[in-house]
N, C-alpha and C positions, 0 to 999 in steps of 0.2 A: 519101786526105787529106779531111778535111771542107772544106766551102765556106768560104772566108775563112781557111783554114790551122788548124794545130794549136793548141789552147789552151796556156798557158805557166805552168809552176811555177818561181817563183824560190825555191830552197831554201837556207836558211841553216843550216848545222851548228852545234849547241852546242859551246861549247869553253871554259866559264867566261870568255868575252871574250879568252882568250889565243890563240895561234896555231892556226889550225884544220888538222886533217888531213881535207881534203875527200874524199879518195879512199876512206877506210874506210866511207864511207856509200854506196858504190856499190850495194850490195844494195837500197837504198831507191830510188836513181835508176832502177835497171832496172826495178823493180816499178811505179814511177810511169810510166814511159815505155810499159810494157805496156799501160797504161789508156789510151793516146792522148795523152799529154801531152809537149811539148817541156820538158825540166828544164834550167835555168840554175842550176848549182851555184856559189854565191857564196863567195869567200874574201875576207873583209873586212880592212881593217887592224886589227890586234889591239891590245888595251889597252896591251901593253908597248911598242908605238912610237907610239900614238895614242889618246888618251882619248876619250870620248863627246864629240860626236856622230858621230865618225868612221864607226862602225859601221853606223848607219842611214844616213848619207849614201852609204856605198858600196853599200847595198842600194837606194837609190833610183837610183844610177847604173846598177845592173845592170837595173833596170826600164826605164830610158830607153835602154840600149844594146840591149834587147830590142825596143823600139819602133822605134828607128832601124834595126835589121837584121831586121825582121820578115819580109821577103821573102827574105832570104838563108836564114833557118832555116826557112822554110815556115810560119810561125806567126802567129796572130791577135793583134795588138796590142791589141785590145780585149776580149780574155779571158785576163787575167793575174791570177794568185793568188800569194800569198806565204805560204810555209810554213817554219816554224823550230821548233827544239826547244831547251829551255833558254834559253841566252844568245842562240841563234838566234830563239827565241820572242820575247824582249824586242825583238830588232833589227827583225823583221818587224811587230811591233805599232807600234813607233815610226814606222817607214817608211811603214806603211799608214794610220795614223791622221793623220799630217801630209801625206803625199801631195806636193803642189807648195808647201806652206807651209814655214816655217822651223822647225827647223834645217834648212837645204837646202844645196845644192852648185851650182856652176855647170857641172859636168861634163854634157856633152849637154843643156844647159839649154833646148835649142830643142824637146826632147821632153818628154813628160808622164811623171811618176813615179807617177800614180794607178795603185792596183790595184783589182780588183773584189771580191776576197776575201782573208781572212787565215786561215791555220790556225796556231794557238799551241798548241804541246806544252810543257807545264809550264814556261813562261817566268817569270821573276820580273817583277812588275809595280809594285812599290813598295819600293824597297831599305830604307827606314827602318823598314818594319814587319816585315821578314824575321826580325829577332832576337827578336820577341816570341812566336814560335811555334816548336814543337820542330823541330831540325835538327841535323845532324851537324856543321856549321860555323858559325863566327863571321862574321856578315855586316855587321859595322860597322867592323872593323879596317881601317887603311889598306892592309893588304896582302891583303885578302880580295878576291875577284874584283869585288865591287861597289865596293870602295873604290878599287882600282886604276883600273877603267874610268872613274871620275868624277875622276880626277886624282891618286890616291894619297893620300886623306885618309880620315878618320873619317866613316863615313857619317852618324851620328846627330849629329855637329857641324856638318854643313852640309846643313840642310834645303833651301837654295836649290838646291844642286846636285842633291839627290835629286829635287826637284820637277821640275826640268828634264830629268832622265832617267826620269821615270814616264810611262808611256804615257797614264795616265788624266788627266794635266795637259791633253792635247791634245784632249780630248773636250768636246763641248758639244750640246745638243739641237738647235741650228739648224745645225750643221755636218755635211755628209755624212760618213759612216763606211763603210767596206767591211764587208759582211757578215763575221762573225767567228765561228770554231769554236775552242772552248778545249776541250783534253783534258788531264787531269792525273791521275797515279797516287795512290790513296788511301794509299799507304804511301811515298810519296816522302820520302826522308831528307835531300834537299839543299835544294830549293826548297819551303818550306812550301805545303801545299794551299790554305791562306787565301789565297795570292797570286791564284790563278785565281778564287777565290769573290768577291774584292774587285772584280776586273775584271768579272766577269759580273754582279754586283749593279749596278755602275756603268753598264754598257752597257745593262742591261735597264731601269733608272730613266730613262734618256735616251731610251728607245723604239728602240733600235737592233736591227738584226737580229742576234741573237746565240744561239749554240747550245753548251752545256756539258755535256761526258761526263766522268764519273768513272769511271776504271779501277779498281775496288776494290783488287785485289791487286798492282797495278804499283807498282814503285819508280820512281827517277828515270832515264828512258830505257830501262828494261829490264823484264822480267816482264810484258809484255804489249804495249809499243809497238812491237815487231817482228813482232806477230802479224798473221795474215791479217784478223781480226776488226777490229782497230784501223784498218788500212789500208782496209778497206771501209767503216768509218763515215765516214772523210775522203772517199773517192771518192763514195760515195751523197750526201753533204752538197754536194760540189762540183759535182756533176752537175746540181744544181738552181740553181747560182749562176754558172756560167761558160758 
């Protein structure tokens, strides 16, 4: 065990904000643990029972839980990264960018929700812009994943709700932001590639530590994201930041 304990990955599995099957990502968790990380696999309150910001609040609770139980799990509470794909990517961005700020929760409030780094795999970043780029799905209908998670409403008719659920709303030049790694498939058929481009451009303009990799032939969560190469990109990046 390294001095001070093992670094921690809080992993949030994508599920279009609906109920997650966490165990079907066990292959990821094992491969991450093999690199010397403690993996905390989060199952958040899904959008069918709780709208935004419940998902990101649960992610913050997971970070605080790991802080509180660091000794129990032999981990280093000062070396925590958030990693999520798709809706999980959105969740870790929201939790990581806001940290101990609102929208927050009182659960384990005595502990910090701050993370050192964020790994975002093809997460949506601005719901209102998703329908203006090629996609296999309508992203504004009240029954679409984005509409359901903000309360079962039409996304384009509620710019206030969309802004509240946009990670970029919570960024500013003078506010500390965790180092962020963005990865997106060039052939993503569900979350438009432009979503990650917008996030990268915003972080870069604000002078944040951000890295962006395009996996040319990868689709949404497949054809590249389970490869050893993709994971190696993440592990190499994390090794310099945790």
